N, C-alpha and C positions, 0 to 999 in steps of 0.2 A: 449413629450411636448417641444415645441419651446423655445430657448434660447431668452430671451427678452434683446435687446441692446438699449442703449441710445448713440448716436454719438454727441460728443462735438468737434466743430471746427468753427473758425470765418470765414472760407472760404466756400461760398456757394457751389463751385465747388467741393470741397472735400468732403463736406457733402453729396452731391449727390452721387460722386463716391463710399464713404464708403457705404452708404445706399443700393445703387444698388448691390454693390459687396457682401455685407453681405447676402443679401436676395435671392442670386442666387440658393441656394440648398434646400431651404425651411425649414430647421431645425433652422434657425436663422431668428428672426423677428426684424426689427428696430422699436421700439415703440415710438421713438421721436428723435429729434436733438436739440441741444442747441448751441447758438452762442458764449457764453462766460461762466465762472464759475457761475456767479450770476444766469443766465438762467438755467444752469445745476443743481444748488442746489435746485431750486423750482421743476424743473421736475423729479429729483430723488426722492423727497418726494412724488409726486404724481403718478408717473409711477412705482417706485420701480423695476428698471431693474435688471436682472441678471448680466450684465456687462456693463461697461462704456468704450467707447474708448475716449481717451483724447489727446488733442494736447497740447503743452507746450506754445508756444507764442500766447497769446491771449489778447484781451482788458480787462480792469476792474480789473483782477485779474490773475497774472501768474498762469499757470496751475500746477507747482510744489507746490505753495502756497495752491491751491485749493485741490490738491491730499493729502497734509500732513493734512488739516483739516478733509477731507473726511475720511481718514483711522483711525483718532482719533474718529471721532464723528459718523460715519455711514459706518463701514468698508464694501466695495463693491469691487469685482473683477474689476481691471482696466487694459486695454491694451493700452500703449501710441502709439501714431502715430508720429514719430520723424523724423526730417529732417537728412539727410545724410551729416553732417558736423561735424567738430571737436567739435564746441559748442554744437551742438545736441546731440553728443555722450556722452559728459560729463553731460548734463542736463538728458539725458535717464537713465544713470547709477545712477544719484542721485534720479530719480524717482523710480527705482527699490529699491533702499535703503529705500525710504519712504514708500513702500509697493506695488507698481505696480506689477502685475503678469508678465507681459511681455511687448515687444514692437514689432512693425514693422516699417521698413523705409518707410517715405511717398512716394507715386509715384512721379516720376518726371513731369515736366510741359508736356511732351510728354506722356500723360496719356495712349495711345495705346501701347506704348512700355512696355511690361513686365506687363501689367495690369492682365493678367490671372494668373501669378504666384504670384503677389502680392495678389490677391483676395483669391487663395487658402491657402496662407500663413496666411492671416489675419483671415479667417475663422477657420483654425486649432488653432491659437492661442486664439480666442474667445472661442472656445469649451473647449480648456484646462482651460481657465480663470473660465468658467461656473463650472467646476468640481473642482476648486481648494478652498482650505479652508483659506480664508483671516483673518477670525476672530481668529483663532487659531495662526495666525502669529502675531497679535497684542498684544498677550500676551507673553511678552519677556521671555525668559528662564532666570534662575538665571545664573549671571556671572560665568564663569570657570576660574580657575587659570591657566594662561599660562605655558605650559609645560617646564620642566627644565631638562628632561632627556638627558643622554649623547648620542652622535651620534651612529648611528647603524653601523656595520662593512662596510668596503669600498665595493662598488659595490651594496649597497642597493638602492631601488628606491620607490618612493610614485607615484601612478597614480590615478587621480581623473577625474570623468566624470560626467557632469550634463547637464540638459537642463532647462525647464521653472522652475523659482525660484532658479536656481543654482547660479545666481550672488551673491545673500545674502548668500546662504548656503556655497558656496566656501569661501567668506569672513569670515565667522565664523570659518571655519576649518583653514584656513591660519592664522587667528588671534591667535590661540592657538599653532601654532608651534614655535618650539624654533630656534634661529639663527643657532644651529649645526645640524639641521635635514638634512637627505639625499635629494638629488634633487627631486623636485616635478614636474610632467608633468600633464597638464591639458587640457581636452577638453571639452569646453562649447559650446553649439549650440549658434552661434552668427554670424551675417553677416560681410562681409568685412567692414572696415571702423569703427568698434567698439570694436575690440578686443585690439588694441594699447591703447585706453584710459582705457579699462577695466584692463589691465595689469598695467597701471599707477597708477590707483585708488587703486588696491590691494597692490601695492608696498607702497603707502602712508599710508595704514592701518595696515601693517604687519611688524614684526620685521625682516622677511626674506626679500630678494630682489625678486621682481616679474618683469618679463619682457615678452614681446611678442616673441615667439620662432622665431629663424632664422634657415635656413638651415645650417646643419653642425655645429651648435652651440654646444661646450661641456657642458655637465650637471654637474654642480658643487654643492657640498654641501651648505645648506643654501640659495637656490635660486629655484624659481618656473618658470616654462616656459609654457605660455598660447599659445595654438594652434591659429594660424592666422586664421581669418575669411576667409572662402572659400578654405582653404588649409587643407589637412589632415597632422597631426602630428604623426610622428612614431618615436620610439626609435631604434637605432642600435648600435652595438658594433664594433668600428673600432680602430685597433691598441691598443686594450686593454681597450678603453675609450668609455663611452656611450655618444652618440651624438644625436642631434634633426636631424630629416629628414623631410623635407616639399615637398609635392607634390599636384598636381591638377588632379590626375586621378578620375575616376568616383565616383559619390557619393555611400556611402555605408550606408546600414540601413535607406536610405533616406537623409543621411546628408554629409556636408563637412564643418568643420570637423567632423569626426565620433568617438564616443567613442569606438565603436568596433574596428576600425582600430588602435587607440592607444593602447587599452588594449591587442590586439593580438600581437602587436610588443613588448609589455613589457613581455608578457608571453613567447616569443621566445627569447628575449634578455637578459632578467634578471632571469626569472624563479622563483624559491623559494626565491630569494633574494629581491623580490618585495612585496609591500603590496598595495591593492587597495581599492578605496571607490567609489561606484556609489550613486550619490544624486538625488534629487527631478528632475523629468522631465516627459514629456509626451512621450508615445511610448515604444519602446523596444530596442533602441539603447544602446550598452554597456553590455547586458545580455551575449550575445555569447562570447564576448572577455574576460569579467570578469570570466566565466566558464573556459576558457582556461587557465587564470591566476591561478585560484584555482586548476585546474587539474595539473598544473606544480608545486604546493606547495605553492604558494602565499597565504598570509592571505587576505580575502576579507571582507569588510563590506558594507552593504546597509543602506541607511538612513531609519529610522522607519516611518511607515505609519502617526503617529500623528504629527511628525515634518517635513513631506514633504508637500511643497505646491501643488505639484501634484504627487501623488504616483502611478507613471506609470512605468518608467524605473526600480526603485528599486523593485517594485512588481514583474516584469517579471524576474528580476535577481534572487529574492528570490525563485520564484516558479520553476525556472530552476536549482536550486541548485548552483547557482554562488557565493552566499554569505555564509560565515562562520557564521555570525551574523549580526543581525540589530541592530542600535543604534540611539538615537536622535542625531540631527546634532550637537548640543553642546558637544557631547561626542565621535564624530567620530575621532577627533585628538587624544584623549586619547587610544582610541582602537587601532588606527594604531602605537602609540607609544609603547603600550605594547607589540604588535606583533614585532616591531623592536627590543625591548629589549631582547625578547625571542630569536631573531635571533642572537644578539650580544652575548647572554650568551651561545648559542650552538655553536658559532664560535670557 
């Protein structure tokens, strides 16, 4: 059965590009387009699309205001089509917090440049959105109490990987981390130009400090390090200290940053002193690396099916024996803390 999509954008050129691109492989059908949120509201009622693509800057009503109303009144999978600017990055992250499934960066004025890659990315995101459970996401879990556990022994490390839906899932997990937690390294599938603002937003919302990782940056307790868009993040031990290493070698598991690359480096550098979590996302990136972590004695958690926006990466990890247990996203930090406490007590 085809995925039915409504394209919402005030630019006739962009509407045409998106419609042509989405319909290229036959499994996605653009059932209509809208020039602004008011037009979109009426067409969502009549066409009942599976997925909506949505621009932020539009006349009559801001796309974010429309998204907020849509997710409250008629939860529908939404993929944002965002401008690659600082302002665009901030608004896109807010859209993800409001309930958008994912985003793609709008193609440049040179539409021929990179249009094939843009189209493949857009179709992948729309397919993932069509399989997501946005209704469950609108039912907010009960608030959890921020952890107050004592720090784990020196040398401990937390590694987290995610993709579609991961922006919100990572926010939930970091929001429950105490200031004295071990260093946290994060690989979230996100393009260049967005990870800096993502790290800054997490820093605003968390007790711990969150930064975009830089090459050779030392890993310190009470801080989280987000992989830079279009760079792999690895952890290495140098002169007895754990540090970030960034590289732009080939894509791994189809991604850069790759969760597999990060987790494999953690397995090799930290071993049983690490704990890891694989969160919501499409595909299989991270399963192999998390299995290496578990084989080295690390405690590993996968996000549960019911709490995952897209139960893809956690599912593969679970099926391949990479996770010790699965947990709802609001319990992941608690499970990691319990594992760290066991490490501390065993030390």
